[in-house]
N, CA and C of each residue as an Amber inpcrd file, in Angstrom:
protein
   165
 228.3980000   1.3140000 -38.1300000 227.4790000   2.2970000 -39.1830000
 227.7270000   3.7060000 -38.0700000 228.5720000   4.0540000 -38.5920000
 228.6070000   5.5510000 -37.3820000 227.6890000   6.8530000 -36.6570000
 226.1890000   6.1430000 -37.6810000 225.1960000   6.6620000 -36.8090000
 225.0260000   6.6410000 -35.8560000 224.7500000   5.3070000 -35.8350000
 224.1780000   4.3610000 -34.5130000 225.5210000   4.3320000 -32.6450000
 226.3880000   5.5000000 -33.5000000 227.3720000   5.7270000 -32.1850000
 226.5520000   6.9710000 -31.4470000 225.7270000   7.0030000 -30.0560000
 225.4060000   8.1470000 -29.4740000 226.6450000   9.1180000 -29.4160000
 227.9980000   8.6880000 -29.1570000 228.4990000   9.2310000 -28.5370000
 229.0430000  11.1210000 -28.7350000 229.2440000  10.7500000 -29.4140000
 228.7330000  13.0870000 -29.8190000 227.7830000  13.3760000 -30.3550000
 227.0150000  12.8190000 -30.2280000 225.5230000  13.0780000 -31.0560000
 225.0760000  13.1120000 -29.4690000 225.0490000  12.7020000 -28.8140000
 224.1780000  13.0810000 -27.2260000 224.5600000  14.4620000 -26.4500000
 226.3690000  14.0050000 -26.3360000 226.3640000  15.0820000 -26.1240000
 226.4470000  16.7910000 -26.2910000 226.5330000  16.6340000 -27.1630000
 225.9120000  17.9720000 -28.0830000 224.6270000  17.9770000 -28.0070000
 223.5440000  17.4910000 -28.2860000 222.1400000  16.7920000 -28.3190000
 222.0430000  18.3740000 -26.8260000 222.4320000  17.8040000 -26.0590000
 222.4570000  17.7620000 -24.6570000 222.7390000  19.1440000 -24.2860000
 223.8370000  19.6650000 -25.0730000 224.5330000  20.6440000 -24.7290000
 223.8790000  21.4980000 -25.0900000 223.4450000  21.9680000 -26.4430000
 222.2600000  22.5610000 -27.1620000 221.0180000  22.9320000 -26.5080000
 220.3380000  21.9510000 -26.1790000 219.3750000  22.2300000 -25.4700000
 219.1740000  22.7590000 -23.9040000 220.7020000  22.2210000 -23.3080000
 220.8690000  23.4730000 -22.2800000 221.2390000  24.5800000 -22.7340000
 221.3690000  25.3630000 -23.2960000 222.3400000  26.1090000 -23.3070000
 220.8550000  27.4360000 -24.2900000 219.5130000  26.2440000 -25.2310000
 218.2380000  26.7370000 -25.3020000 218.0640000  27.1190000 -23.8620000
 217.6320000  26.4270000 -23.5200000 217.0860000  26.4610000 -22.2730000
 217.5050000  27.0150000 -21.0370000 218.7290000  27.5530000 -20.8800000
 219.2410000  28.6450000 -19.5500000 219.5740000  30.0730000 -20.5050000
 219.8310000  29.8920000 -21.6050000 220.0580000  31.6570000 -21.8650000
 219.0480000  31.9740000 -22.6550000 219.1630000  31.0280000 -24.2620000
 217.9600000  31.8670000 -25.0990000 216.3640000  32.1060000 -24.7880000
 216.0670000  30.9900000 -23.8930000 214.3800000  31.1470000 -23.8510000
 214.1480000  32.1240000 -22.8390000 215.0370000  32.7890000 -21.7410000
 214.3740000  33.5270000 -20.9260000 214.6720000  34.9620000 -22.0100000
 215.9480000  35.1770000 -22.6600000 215.9410000  35.9200000 -23.5610000
 214.5680000  36.3760000 -24.2550000 214.3350000  35.2830000 -24.7210000
 212.8930000  35.7340000 -25.4670000 211.5860000  35.9740000 -25.0110000
 211.5090000  34.9200000 -24.1170000 210.4290000  35.2690000 -23.3390000
 210.3370000  36.8550000 -22.5800000 211.3720000  37.5370000 -22.1840000
 211.7020000  38.1590000 -21.7740000 211.1800000  39.7950000 -22.5040000
 210.7070000  39.3430000 -24.3240000 210.0480000  40.5990000 -24.7330000
 208.2520000  40.4050000 -24.3930000 208.1510000  41.8660000 -24.7790000
 206.5970000  42.1500000 -24.4330000 206.1230000  41.6440000 -25.6480000
 204.3860000  41.3410000 -25.9100000 203.7860000  41.3990000 -26.6970000
 203.3260000  42.4320000 -27.6260000 203.0010000  42.5980000 -28.6310000
 202.5780000  43.9280000 -29.5340000 201.1250000  43.5480000 -29.4900000
 200.6000000  42.8750000 -29.2640000 199.0760000  43.0190000 -28.7300000
 198.9180000  42.0650000 -27.6000000 198.8400000  43.0600000 -26.5320000
 198.8820000  42.2910000 -24.9700000 197.4450000  42.0180000 -25.0280000
 196.6550000  40.9120000 -24.6890000 195.1540000  40.3940000 -24.8390000
 194.8720000  41.5360000 -23.5130000 193.0660000  41.8580000 -23.9710000
 192.2690000  42.6750000 -23.3280000 191.8110000  42.0570000 -22.6630000
 191.5990000  42.8970000 -21.4280000 190.0120000  41.2670000 -20.1050000
 189.2000000  42.4420000 -20.5510000 188.6780000  41.3200000 -21.4860000
 186.5580000  41.9360000 -22.2590000 185.6470000  40.8260000 -21.7710000
 185.4100000  41.4570000 -21.1270000 183.9500000  40.1530000 -20.7160000
 183.2460000  39.0550000 -21.9000000 183.2840000  38.3910000 -21.6440000
 183.1200000  37.3370000 -22.9560000 181.4280000  37.2910000 -23.5170000
 181.2270000  37.9520000 -24.7600000 179.5840000  38.1070000 -25.3450000
 179.1820000  36.4560000 -25.3600000 177.5350000  36.6970000 -25.4340000
 177.0600000  35.1830000 -25.4770000 176.4420000  35.5840000 -27.0540000
 176.2890000  34.8750000 -27.5150000 175.6010000  34.4520000 -28.8620000
 174.4310000  33.9490000 -28.9460000 173.6490000  33.9270000 -29.5570000
 172.0550000  33.1260000 -29.3810000 172.4940000  32.2030000 -30.1710000
 171.9540000  30.7850000 -30.0620000 171.7510000  30.2880000 -31.5980000
 170.6620000  29.6120000 -31.6430000 170.3940000  29.4580000 -33.0590000
 169.6250000  30.3850000 -33.6620000 168.8850000  28.8250000 -34.1780000
 168.1330000  27.2320000 -34.1230000 167.8240000  26.1860000 -34.1130000
 167.5070000  26.7500000 -36.0390000 168.6460000  25.4130000 -36.4370000
 168.1580000  25.2560000 -38.2180000 167.0190000  24.0100000 -38.2200000
 166.0680000  24.5190000 -39.4070000 165.1520000  23.6420000 -39.3690000
 165.5950000  23.1390000 -40.3890000 165.6490000  21.4950000 -40.5010000
 165.3480000  21.1210000 -42.1430000 165.0400000  20.1550000 -42.7360000
 164.8120000  20.8390000 -43.7370000 163.3090000  20.0980000 -44.2490000
 163.3610000  18.6800000 -45.2260000 164.3220000  17.8880000 -44.0480000
 163.9670000  16.8550000 -45.0390000 164.0600000  16.0480000 -43.7390000
 163.8870000  16.4700000 -42.7870000 163.4610000  15.9960000 -41.3280000
 161.8660000  16.5090000 -40.4620000
């Protein structure tokens, strides 16, 4: 079966991942986010206990 022969496909997969990791990934990570996170103090929420009618 030709699908089990890893000779050409292993090289193609390795080269495509190497190309992605070295060329495309730094270019896409260099873009600035349109919605940068804001340093806000977290607000604490008050938890109200629920009274269950059957207990």
